[in-house]
N, C-alpha and C positions, 0 to 999 in steps of 0.2 A: 593809195600805194598798193603794189602787189606784194604777195607773200614772198619773203626772201627765199631764193632757191637753195635747197640743200641737197647734198649728195646722198646716195643710198638707194636701197631697193624700195620703189614706190609701193610695192605690195606689202611692205611691213606695216604693222599697226601704227597709227598715229599716236603720238605721245603728248600729253598735256602736263605742264609744270604749273603747280598751284603754290604760289609763294605766300607764306604767312607774313603779311606785311608788318604786323606788330613785332613779331620775332626778329625780323630783319632790323627794324628801327632800334630796338633796345640793344641787340647785339652790337650794332654799329656804335651806338652811343657809349656803352660801357667799355668797348674795345678802345675807343678814343680816350676815355678817362684813364684807363690802365696804361695807355700808350703815351703819345706825345703831349697829351693834355688838350685843353679846349682849342678849337680852331674856329676862326671867324673870318669873314670877308672884310674888305677895307671899310665898309660902312658900319661895322660892329655886329652885324647879324651872325649869330652862331651857326656854323655849317658842318661841324665835325661829323654828326650823325648822318647828315645828308650825303657827305662825301663817302663815308663808309657804306651807306646804303647803295649809293650809285655804283661804287666799285663792285659790290657784291652782285648787284643786278646785272651789270655789264658782263661780269665774269660768267654768270649763269647764261646770259644770252649767247656768249661765245661758245659755251659748252654745248648748248642745244644745237649749234650749227655743226657739231662734230659727231653727234650720236647716230647719224645715218638714218634718221627718221624724219618724217614731216612733223614738226613740233608746233605746239600751241603753248601759250604762256599768259599768265595773269597774276597780278599781285592783289591779294585780298586784304582789305582793311576793316578794322572795327570802326563804328561810328561814335557811339556813346555807351556809357555804362548801363543805361536804361534799356532793357530788352524784355522779352517775354519771361525770362527767368527771374527778373526782379519782381515781376507780378506774382510769380509762384512763391518766391522766398525773398522778401525785401532786403534781407541781410546779405544776399548773394554779392560777393566781391566788395562788401562794404568796408572791409579792413584794409583795402589796398591804398597805399600812399599815393598822393598826387605826383605826377611826373616831375622830374627836376625842372627848375625854372628855365634853364637854357635849352631844354629839349622841346618845350611847348611850342616856340615859334618855328621849330623845324618840322613839325607834323605836316603843315600844308606844303612845305618845300619838298618833302619826300613824295607827296602825291604829284607835285610838279615834275619831279625827277622821273617818276614812272611814266607819266604822259609824254615827257620829252623824249624818252626812249621808245615811244609809240607802243607801249605795253598797256593793255587794259588794266585800269585800276577799278576794282569792283568793291562796292560796299552797299549795305542796305539797312536803313533805319529799323530798329527793333530786333535785329539779329546780330549775332557775333560773327566774326570772320570764320570761325570754325564751322558754323552752320552752312555758310556759303561754300566752304571747301567741301563739306560733306555732301552737299547737293551736287556740286560739279563732279565729285568722285563717283556718285551714283550714276550720273549721266554718262561718265566715261565708261563705266561697266556696261551700260546699256548700249552704248555706241561701239563697243568692242575696241576701245582705246586704252592704251597704257596711261597710268596716272601716277605722277611723282609729286608728293606733297613736300615742299621744301620747308622743313621745320623739324625741330626736335621736341616739340610740345607733346607731353604725354597724353594730353586730352585727345589728340588726333590719332593716337595709336589704335583706337577702336575701329578705324577705317581701313587699316592695313589688311591685305589679303587678296589673292588672285592678282588682278592687274594693278592693284594699288599698293605702292610702296612709299616710304618716306626717305628723305635725304637730309641729314644734319649738315647745314651749310658751312659751319665752322670746322667741323672735323672731317668733312667729305665722306662721311660714313653712311652707308645704306642701312635703313631700318626696315626689316621684313618681319615675317611671322616669328622667326626664331628669336630675333632681338626683343620683340614684344613679350614673348614667353619668358625670356631671361629677366626682363624687368618686372613683370607682374606675376609670373608663375602660372599664367594661363594664356590661352590664345586670344587673338584680338576680339573674337566674338564674346568673350567673357570679361573684357576690360571694364565695361560699364558696371557690371556686377561688383567687381573689385573696388572700383572707385565709390560706388554707392555705400559700401561698408566702411572703407578706410577714410572717406571724406578727403577734404583738401583745405588745409589751413590758409593757403595763399588766396584761394578764391572764396573762402568761407563756406565751403560745402560741409555740412555738419557730419554726415556719415553716422557711424555707431561708435560712441566713445570707447576707447581702449582697444579697438581693433585696427591693426595696421595692415599693410599690404600682404605680409607673409601669412598672418593669421587668416585674412580674408581669402587668400589663395587656397589655403588648406580647407577652409569651409566650402568654398565653391567647388573645388575638385571633388570633395566628398559628397556634396548634396546636388551638384549639377548646375543650379542657377539660383538667383536671389529669391525668387518667389518660393521655390521648394524649400530653401533654407529657412525662410521666415515662417513658412507653414509648419515646419518640423523643428522649430527652435526649441520646443520643450523637451525634445529627445536628447539634446546635447548634454553630455556627462559633466563637462566642466561648468561648475556653478556660475562663475563670473561671466563667462561667455553667454551662457543660457539666459541669465537675468538681463544682461545688456541688450541682447537681441530681442527679447520679449518686450522690454521697456521702450526700445527705440526703433521698433520695426517700421512704424509709420515714417519716422525721419529718414530711414534708409530708402523708403520708397520715394520720398520727396527728393532726396539726394540723387536718385536715379534720374528723375526728370531734369535735374540741373546739369548732370554730366552727359546725358545722352544727347548726341548731336542731331539736329533736325536735318533731314536730307531732302526736304521738299519745299525749299524756299523759292518763291517765284522771282525769277531773275530776267533782266532784259536781254542778256546775251546767253545763248546756249553754249555748251562746252566746245562744240565744233566751231563756234564763231570767235573763240579766243585766239585769233590768228597772230602769229609771230611776224609782224611786219617791220620792214626797215624803217628807221626813224626819218622824219623830215629834217633835212640838213639845217634849214633856218631855225626850226624850233629847238632842236637839240643844241645847236651852236649858241643860240641866245641864252639858253639855260646855263650852259657851261661857262659862258662868258660872264653872265651876271653873278655867278657864284665863285668865279675866279679859280675854276678847277683846271689848271693848265696841263698837268700831266695826264689827267683823264682825257682831256681834249686831244692830246697827241695820240693816245692809244685808240681813241675812237676813230680818228682819221686814218690811222694805220689799218684798222679793221674794216671800216666801211668805204674808205676811199678819200681822195684828195678834196672832194667837194665838202667834206665835213671839217676840213682843217680851218681853224680860226686862230687868230693871234690875240692872246690875252695879255695885256700889259702887266709887267711884273710890279707888284706893290712892295716897296721897300718898307720893312718894319724893323723896329729896334730889336736888336738881339738881346735876349735875357742874359743877365750875369750868370757866371758859372754856377754860383750857389743857388740860382733860381731854376736851373734846368732840371727837369724831372730825371730822377735816377733809376726809375723802375723800367720795366720792359717797354721797348719802342717797336715791337715786332708785330704790329697788328695792321689790318687792312685800312684802318682809319688814318694811318700816317700818310700825309699828303706828300706826293713825290715830285721831284723836280730833276729831270735828267738833261744833261747838256752834251752837245756834240763839240768836241775840242778840235778846232781846225787851225789854230795859230799857236806858235811857240810861246807867246805871251800867256795865253790861257792855260797851256800845258804847264808852264812854270808855276802859275798860280795854284794849280792842283798839287803839284809836287811840293810846293812850300807849305800848303795846308796839311798835307799828309805828314810831312816832316815835323810840323808843329804839333800835330795830334799825337804822333808816335805810333800810329797804326793806320793801315789802309787795306781795304778789301780789294783783291786783284782777280781779274778773270781775263782769259784770252779767248779770242774768236779766231778760228782757223778754217782751213779748207777740208779737214779730215779728222776723224777720231783717231787715226793712226798717228801718234805724236811724232814718230820719226820720219813720216812722209808728208806731214801737214805743212802748209804755208801759213805764216802769221798774217791775219787780216786786220786785227785791231785789238786794243787793250781797253778794258773798262776798270774804273776806280771808284771807290766809295769811302768816304771818311766819316759820314754821319747818316743816321737813318733817313731815308727818303731823298738823299742827295747823292747823285752819282754822275759820272761822265763816261763817254765813250770816245776813244781816240782812234778814228779810222786810219789805217795805214796801207792796206793792200786791196782796196775795193776796185773792181773792174766793172765795166758796163756789161749787162747780160748779153749773151751771145746774140740774141735776137736784135739787139741794138747796135751790133757791129763789133763790140769787144775791143780790147787794146792790150798791148804789152805793159808790164809794170815792173818796177825794180825799186831801188832806193829813192829815185826821184818821183815826184808826184805824178801819177799816171795820167795820160791824156789819150783821148780816142783818136780815130783815124782822121777826124777833121780838126784835130788840134785842141778840142775842148778839154779843159782840165777839171778833174774831180776835186771837190773841196775837201782835201785831206792832207795830212802832214807827210813829208818824206819819211819813210820808215827808219832810215839810218839816223836822221836828225832826232826823231822822237825817242828812239831807243838810247841814243847817246845821252839824252836829257834824263830819261827814266832810270838808266843804269845805276847812278849813285843812290837814288832812293831805294831801288829794289835790292841793292846790296848793302844798304846801310844797316849795321847791326843794332842800331838804336830804334829802328822802326819795324814794328811787327807787320808782316805781310799775311793777310788772312785769305784763305781760299776754300772753295768747296771742291774736294778731290784735287788739291793743289799739286799733287804729283804730276799730273798732266801738264799744268802750266809751267812747272819747273823744267820739264823736258823741253817744251816748246821754247822757252826763253833761254835755256842753256844752249840750244841749237843756234840761238842768235847772239851768243856770247855774253849773256847776262846770267849770273849765278845768284838766284834769289835766296835770301836768308835774312833773318830767321822767319819761320813760318808757323802758322796755326791752321788746322784743317777742320772745318765744321763737320764734314762727313765723319771724320775719325772721333771727334768729340762726342757726337751722337752715338757712334758705334761703341765707344767705351762705356756709355751709360745704358744703352738699351739694345744691345745685340740680341737678336732673336725675337724682338717685339715687332719690328717693322723694318722697312728698307731705310737707307740713309742717303738717297739721292736728293737733289735740290727740289724737285717737284714734290716728292712725298713729304719732306721735312717742312716745306713752305705751307703745304696744305694742313699738315698735322699741327704745327705751332702757330700759324698765322691765319689759317682759313683762306690762304691766297693760292690760286693756281697760276703759276708763272706762264708767260706767253710760250706756247708750245713751239718747238723748233720747226715742226712741219708747217706751222702757220707762217713762218718766216721764209722757209726755203722750199716749201711744197713737198709733194710726194710723187713716187712713181716716175714716169717718163718726164714729167714737168719739173722735177726737183732740180734746184740750182745749188751751187756752192754758196757759202756765206760771202765769198768775195763778190758775188753778183747781186747780193741783197742791197737795195737802195739804202743809203747811209742813214736817212731819218728812221727808217724801219729797223735798221740794225741797232741804232741807238736805243730805241725803246726796249728791244730784246736784251742787248748786252748790258746796258746800264742797270736794268732790273736785276740781272743775275748778280752783279756786284753789290747792289743795294741789299738784296735779300740775303746774300752771304754775310754781310756785315750784321744784319739784324739777327740772323741765326747765331752768329758768334756771341752777340750780346745776350741772347736768350739762353744759349746752351752752356757757355763757358763757366758760369757760376755753379752749374750742376756737377762739375768735375769734383770739386771739394765736397759738396753736399752729399754726393753719392760715394765718396771715398774711393775714387778711381784716379786720383792725382798721380800716384806712382805708375799706374798702368799707362796713362796717357803721356806723361812727361818723360818716363824712362824707357818706354817701349814704342808706342805708336808714333808719337811726334818725331823723335829722332830717326825713326826708320824711313820716313818719307824721302829725304834726299838720298839715302842709301839705295833705295829701290829705284828712284828716278835715274840714278847713275847706272845701275844694272841694266835698265831698259835701254839706255843710250849705248852701252857697251855691246849688247847683243851677243850672238855666237855664230861662228862660221859653220857652214854646212857643205858637204861634198855633193854638189849637184849631179855629176855623172853617176856617183854611187846611188843616189836616190832614183835616178832615171832607170838604172839597171834593176834596182830593187822593185820598182813599180812594174816593170815588164815581167819580172819573175812572179810577182803577186798576181798579175793579170793572167798569166799562163796557168798558174796553179788554180786560180778561181775557175777558169774555163774547164779544167779537168774535174774539179769538184762538181760543176754543173752537170757534166756528162754522167758522172757517177750517181748524182742525185736523181737525174731523169731515169737512169736504168733501175734504180731502187724503187722509184715511183711507178715505173711502167708506162710513163708518158711524159711529154715535155710540158713544162709550165714555167711561169716566171718565179724564179727562186726568191727574188727580192720582194714578192708580193705576199704579205702575211695572210691575206684572204685566201689566195690560191693554195698556199702551203697548208693552211688549216683544213681546207677541203680535201687535199690529198691525204693528210694524216688521219683525220677523224671520220671523213665520209668514205673515201675510196678504200683506204687501208683498214678502216674499222677499228682503229685504236681507241680504247676506252678512256674516259676521263676528260674529253675535250669540253672546254667551257667557252661560251660565246660572250662577247662584250656588248656594250650598249649599241654598237653599230651593227649587231647581228652576225659579225664574223667571229670565227674561232680565235682565241688568244694564242699567239705563238711567240711570246717573248722569251728571253733567255732562260728565265726560271722554268717555263714549261718545257722548253727543248732540253735543258739539262736533266730535268726529271725523266723525260722519255729516253734520253741517251743512257742514263744510269740504269734504266730498265731494259737496255739492249736494243733500242730502236736505232739502227745504224743510220737511217736517213736523217734523223734529228742530229746525230753527231756530225754528219757531213755538212749539214746546213750551218751548224755552229762554227765549224772550221771555215766555211765559205764566208760567213758574216764577219769573222775576225779578220780575214784577209781583205775583205771589202772595206772595212772600217780603216784598216791601216793604209790601204791604197788611197782611198778617197780623202781621208782626213790628214794623212801625213805624206806619204811618198809622192803623191801628185800635188797636194796643196803646198807643201813646203817649198817646192821648186818655184812656185809663183810668189812666195812670200819673202824671197830674198830682196833686201833693200838695194836698189841699184846704186845708191850713193855710197853705201858702206860694204856691200857684198856680204852682208851678215843678216841673220834673222833676229828681229827684235820683238820678243813677246811682251805683252802688257800684263802687269801684275795687278790684281784687284786686292786692295787693302782692307775692304770692309765687306767681303762676300760671305765668308763662313762665320757663323756665330761663335765658333770655338776659337777664332783668331787665326786660323790657317789662311795662308795666302792662296789665291787662285790665279791661274794664268789663262790668257786667251789670245787669239790671233797671232800665233797658234797656241793651243793649249799643250804645253810641254809637260804638264803634271799627270796627264792621263795616258802616257805611252806605256803600254803593258810591259812589265819586266819579267814576268814569270814564264813567258813563251819565247821560243827561239826566234820567232819573227819580230817580237818587240825588242829583243836584245840586238837583233840585226839593225833595227832602226836607229838605235843609239849610236851605232858605228858611223852614222852619217854626220854626226856632230863632231867637228874636228877642230884642232888647234891651228893657229896661224903658223907659217914656217918659222922655225927657230923657237917654237913654244911647245908646251905640253899642257894637257888638261889635268887638273887634280879634282877628283871626286871625294869629298869628305862627308861621311854618312854616319849619323848616330846609330849605334848598335842597340837594337831592341829598346829604344828609349821609352816607349809607352809601357812596356812590362816593368822596366826599372822604376818608372814613376808610380805604377800601381803598387809595386812592392814597398815603395816609400810611403805612399798615401795610406795604404791599408796596413802598413807596419807588419809585413809578413816576414818574420825572422828567418825562416828557412830559405826563402827566396833571396832576401838581402844577403845572407851568408853565401849563397851560391854565386850571386853576382860579384860579391867582394872577392871570392876565391877564383873568379874567372872560369867557373864551371860551365859546361854546356847546359843551359837552363832548360831546354826541352827534354834532354835526356834525364836531367835531374827530376823534372816533373813526372816523366814517364816512370822513373824508378820509384818515386814516392806514391804516385797514384795507383800504379799497377802492381807494386810490391815486387819489382824485379831488379836485379843488379844492373848498373850502368854498363859494365863491361859485357860485350857481346850482345848488346840489345838488338832486338829485331827492329829494323828501320821503320816498319809500319807502326810500331808502338811509339817510337819517337815522333813520327809524323802525326799520330793521333794526339799526342801531348802538345805538339806545336799548334795544331788546329784549335785545341781547347784553350791554350794560353792566349792566343790572339783572339779567338772567338769570344772568350769571356769578356774582354774589354768592350766588345760591341754587342753584348747581350745575346749571344748566339743561342738558338733553341736546339732541342734534341733533333727536331726535323732538319734544321739547317746543318747541324754537325753530321747527321746520318748521311745526308746528300753529299757533303764534302768528303767524307771518308769512305763512302760506299758500303756502309754497314746498316743494320736495321735500326729503327728508331729506338727500340728497347735497349739495344746495345749502346747506342749513343747516349741515351738518358742515364745508363749505368756509369758511363765515363764521367758525365757531368756531376753525378752524385758523389762518385768517388773523389773527384777533384775537390769538391767543397768539403768533404770529410777531411781531406788532407790539409786544405787551406781554409779553415773556418773564418779566418780574418777577412778573406775576400768576400765571403757571403755577408759578413757583418758590415763591411764597407759598402757593399751594394745596397743593403737594406737601409742603412743609415743615410746614405746619399739620396735614395728615393724618398725617404721620409722627410728629409730636409727640403727637397724640391717640392714635394706636395704642400708643405707649409709655406714656403717662400716663393715658389714658382721660378726659382733660378738656382743654379749651382755656381761654384767659384773654382777657378784654378788656384794653384799655390801662389800666384802672383796677384791675386785679387781681381782677375777678369771675371765679370759676371756674365753667365750665359743664361738668358731668360728662356724658359720653356713654358709658354702659356697653355700648351695643350696637356700639361701634366695632370690637370684635374678635369679634363674633358669628359663629357658623358659618353662619348663614343669610345668604346673599348680599344679599337685599333689605334686611334690617335693617342689615347692615354698610354697604351703599351709602347708605342713608338717613342713617346716623350720620356717614359721611364728608362728605356734603353739608352736614349740620348743623355739622360741625366747621369747615368753610370759612366758613359764614355767621355762626355764633354770635359770634366775636370782633368782627365788624363790626357786626351788629345790636345786640349787647350793649353795645358802646362807645357807639353812638348813644343807647341807652336810658340809659346812665349820664350822658351829657352833658346830656340834657334833664332828668333828675332833678336834677342839680346846679343847673341854671337854675331849676327850680321851687322849690328850697329857698331860693334867694337873692332871688327876685323879690318876695315880699311885703314884706320889709324894705327892698328897694331902692325900691319904690313909696312906702312910708311915709316913707322918708328924703327923697324928692323932694317930699313934701307932696301926693302924688297919691292919689286915692280909688278907683282901679281895683281890680277883684276878679277873681282867676283862677278860672275856672269849670270848664274841661275840659282834659284832655290826651288827644289822639288821635294816638298813635304819635309823629310828629315835629312835631306842631302843638299850640299852646296857645291857648285861647280865653279872652278877658277881656271883662268888662262894665265900661264906662268912661263917666263923665259926658261929655256932648257937648263941653264946653269944655276937656276935658283930653286929647282923643284924640291929637293930634300929639305932645305932650310925653310922654304915656304910651307911645306906640309907640316913641319914641326910647329910652326907658329899657329897655323890653322887649328891643329889638334889641341894645342894648349888653350887657345881662346874658347873653342867650342866646348871642351870638356869642363871648363870652369865658368861657363856663361851664367849659371844660376847664381853664382856668388857676386857680391856679398849679401844679396837680398834674401836668398834662401839657400840653406845648406842641405842638399839632397843626401839622404842617408845611404844611398846606393851610388857607386861610382858611375859617372857617365863616360862611356867609351866611344871614341870616334875612329872609324876605319877610313884611312886615306889612301886612295889608289892613284897612280900616275899612268898616263897613256897618251897616245897620239889622238885618240877619240874617246868619246864618252863611254862607249862600251868597254874599251880596254881599261879606262880609269876606274870604272865602277866594279 
């Protein structure tokens, strides 16, 4: 067989993957035990560990095809416990228990699995797998190859460094020098010394009694290496350590011989010969058939081609009684999967009946686009128990290369009259609608907001729902992402089939409608299956982590509200945008002319490299810094600093960049983003983007439109109401400062807010000791900058730049502020201390914002996390309050007999479209709901005030 072709730069280094076979086997076995329980084929042979091992190996093979390098792969096995180490120390590994009885017959099957996939299975009598891996790692270094050791075994960490890394196969986590240092307190080159001292009770490596890893690290870091330490052991001041090291010095040396890996094992295959070859179809097929791995067979054929497709008869087994079924997690790779393509109404009804009986069903939709308001529904997948899922194809077409055909509610057929094996969309949705709208059946989704929009566009109102993305978000915001791929890898060690593997990339990319139905089934059914398993894994953690109120009262009920907002969209004035775009373009051209005149030559203003050369080389401005690419840095911070110092060219470039962003991102792009079916723009809101709980929007991003500039305000005028309607903008007034006053319990601020005073003038009066009447506007501006800057941990440097004063003067402002408001300093200090201890902070509604960088050794990252710790409870509480208002508003408007529609949320502001004759009454209802949104959960000790404006466009209303 020839080596399987891979894409990528042939000049890149070859990469070899060395799999710790024993680690794979035991991980697969215990995952099976924790998961669905023992798995056997029809003749009674246990195969659970073999299935888990095969799934993991196949996933690794798939991953190697995507890394852009010519890859090599081998699985390394142990042979027996008797090795050269047992000759040195007969008690080595003598304490290890025998393998579980049902695992023993699976050892040879695992080797069969490796060979069936045509992967070299390497072992050698007298040596452990670790020694073989060490030998291949050395060869890889010598051959200038990259080496990835697929294992989390600490004994292999001594090999890490340079081109050699490790990969934890279950967590999907890379292990490099930094991770080794974190575990052992030393670099990889000293790991052997640490283990020689600390020993290993599992492998019965004696070490030195009473010395653990931390103490060993202290000693090695102080004395340099084991030999030096043992030679100078008599100098150690601590009596206990000194005596133990003197008494057990020889045993430490023996331990070193046990833990140090040999890297000169004579092997039949060299590292460059560990080729990643495509398996032989007959061999792999026979193995899969013999072990009855049906779903793995389907995925293999989808990956390698139809010649690998085999039919494995389904073996009917008796279903266990309900009280015999495992109640623990079923979310592991050892769960055998069985995915079905539903092509008859009878089969569809069977799934509907099963979901109704179960009372829950995981749902996922496949479409032609990520834009939910323009996407066509292609299919629906369902799952009601782990490993069991179906895909219902509804809108597949043949790829354009095969002729293509039209489709609608009737089953599509190609130009020759051939019919695709799928259900008519109308019939299927009519059957699914009662299930998806049944209040007694929980619909589970991963980012189910998207599916709600898709199905609502088809006339199906899905309810009630649970969202695995949001369940994870409520528990671990800030620790990791919450997408399907990341959660599956994190919790199951499973890498779902990548979308690009199904639809391709670049010019050859196809829509999901063109994907062959069998391939679509493997992809779509897996999504529903993994969603169900994520739900079973994560849902119990809501109560365990005390975030039930957050999820059930805020995040879950918000999903249908935001889905409806996305469907509503907002109207834009396209001619106005076109004129604004022309105006911006003309003004940009004028700026370019001025910039060239100031520079004394023409250059590409959009090129940071050329701009840097003009500023710091030609003009000779001091302070230029170059980045890793060798070019001067000319980001907004640098240019603002130069502009503050009087460099006019920098100011002009900033003005040009602002117009360029508005033109490219908004005035040009918005015209193309008008939905032809609704004549409105439909942004997409991300529910789990910011750790603080804030929503984000995209396609287009309507939350980043600048409001402090005249141009940004002009842009808001392009968002208009339909004829006969007005827009209402309802905006919380200074909500974050109000929450700060509440959380820090600052009486003077609370009093000012309660009395409706100008909070910035009040602050200026108290900080600078001046009367509020006749106050210099600059002093109020300085107080305003401090008020808002404190929330974000502003520095004296940042405040100085913002106000155009010296750093000393700015520092004086900050110190005066804290003297006047010592409670704020106390709040900040206590919040940082709490975060350093717990690595998270909380909002007043119990939202946990995790900040793992709070104790980072890197000062910059630690400082950033400390500033975030101060801000997150404030910003997060504000986000929770407006979400609570959003959840209540639709019902409140309906109860009042009003017809207003909520269209947008932009940070602390909500936008509504309202019939002209209902504006005043609607504004009053909106203000009442928003101002009381925290109640009854939390009583804010400062009144929340909402400013509501009415206008023909967003600019007027705001």
